[in-house]
C-alpha positions, 0 to 999 in steps of 0.5 A: 726512854732508857736506851740500851747503847752496847753494854749499858743503858743510857736514859733519854728525854725529851730535850735530852738526848744523846748526842749521836756517835756515842756509846755506853760500857761497863768498867770494873774496878780493882775492888769490884765496883761496876762504873758506867763510861759513854764515850765519844770516840772519832771514828764515830763523829763526823768531825774534819778535824779531831782537836783532841779528847775531853774528859768530863767528870762530873760533881756529886749526886751528878750522872752523865746525861746531865752533861749531854748538852755539854758534851754536844758543845764539846764535840761541835768544838772538835773534841772526842769525849768521855765520862763516867758515873764516879760510883755511888752515883748515876748507874754505877755500883752503889755501896749501900742498901739504901742507895739514895745515900751519899757515900764513899769511905774514902776519896781514894776510891774515886782516884781508883774509878778515875785510873780505871778510867784513864787506863780501859777508856782514855788510853783509846782516845786521841792526846792532848787530854783535856779534862772538865770537871765540876764540883767533887770532880774538881776535887778528885782532878787536883788529886790526880794532877798531883799523883798523875802529872802525864795524864792530863794536858790542861785542866778545867775545873768549874766551882771545884770542891776546894773549901766548902761554903759553911762559915768562918774558921769556927764554923769549919773546925766544927763542921770537920769535928762533927764529921769525923767523930759521926764517923767514928761513932757508928753514924758513917752511913747515916745522913747528915742532919738536915739531909734525906733521901731527895734527889733534884727531882723531889726539890722545887726549882724555887729551893734549889741553889744550883741554877738559874735556869728553869728548863735545864733544872726541869730537864734533870728532873725528868732524867730522873723521874724516867729512871729513879736509879740516877737520883742521889740524896744528901750526903752521909757522915763518911762522904763529908768526912772524906771530903774534908780529909781531901780538901786539907790535903789537896790545899796544903802549900806543898801539895799545890806547888807541885802541881804543874798541869795548866789550870784555868778555874772557872769561879760562880759568883753567887756559889752557896755552896763552895768557899770563893776564898779557897779557890783563889788560894788554889789558883795561887798555889799552882804553878800554872793556875788562872781563874775566871769569874762568871758573873750571877752564876749559881754553883752549876755553870754548865747548867746556868742561864744561856747567857751565863754559859756563853760567858763560860764557853768564851772563857774556856775557848780561849784557856783550851785553844792554846793546848789543843789549837783548832 
């Protein structure tokens, strides 16, 4: 069912319905991009004591509905919650005629998305503001922690995109060169080699590198089949070049050292996409960093099996209680 909630639509399938009290709204960025935000504010929730707000940000290809279960768990912990679809993803505007291409010119565009979200959504929600972001969303959060130290009281990142798992130094240099040159010679909006328009709904569970959980993976597939506009395929040369530039910027020692917000990075032990050494370096480089390794987890810790998710929530609760007490 595609349900119209206030201004923006929400996609619901059996087993993944919108937590009660939420609303969906459109935001507009300075460059005219329309973004979808979903909000669970205190006045709409049955909570004895509101501990603050968790601002939730997904990774590449992701959309708000994928996190309905997580949002319900955050509400049960006493938090107001808000999330958004990044430009080019979910039901937010997409820049290219082929909407399945993962494209961005530069990660500064995601900074713009975040800034309007903080101004038009977060500003009306109770503090402390706790960030929770996954993969590409974690990359954008590191930029925000550096540039806007007043925004978040604490930050939790799951498998943040701070280093791509493509091999050793030579392989990383080669991938960077291919992305950079490809973007300059007319391939910026073309799919990367080996990529195509297939979204998760078209990739069999046995071939996925994201989760061990067959049921949660099937729910994501059902959401995209219900509303194909949620689906996103492979990345473009431009997206990869922009991501590599952003990683290089963030991982500079001086950049990391300037980040003072308490930060907890959850590391997926079996992550095929993110270089674990990059996460260790980030934790070491920031002023108040710590990490939790989640054994056996694939990349998407929050979409994993119950036992893996329980380990995450135990670590999350321990960390967040220091900044948003029960």
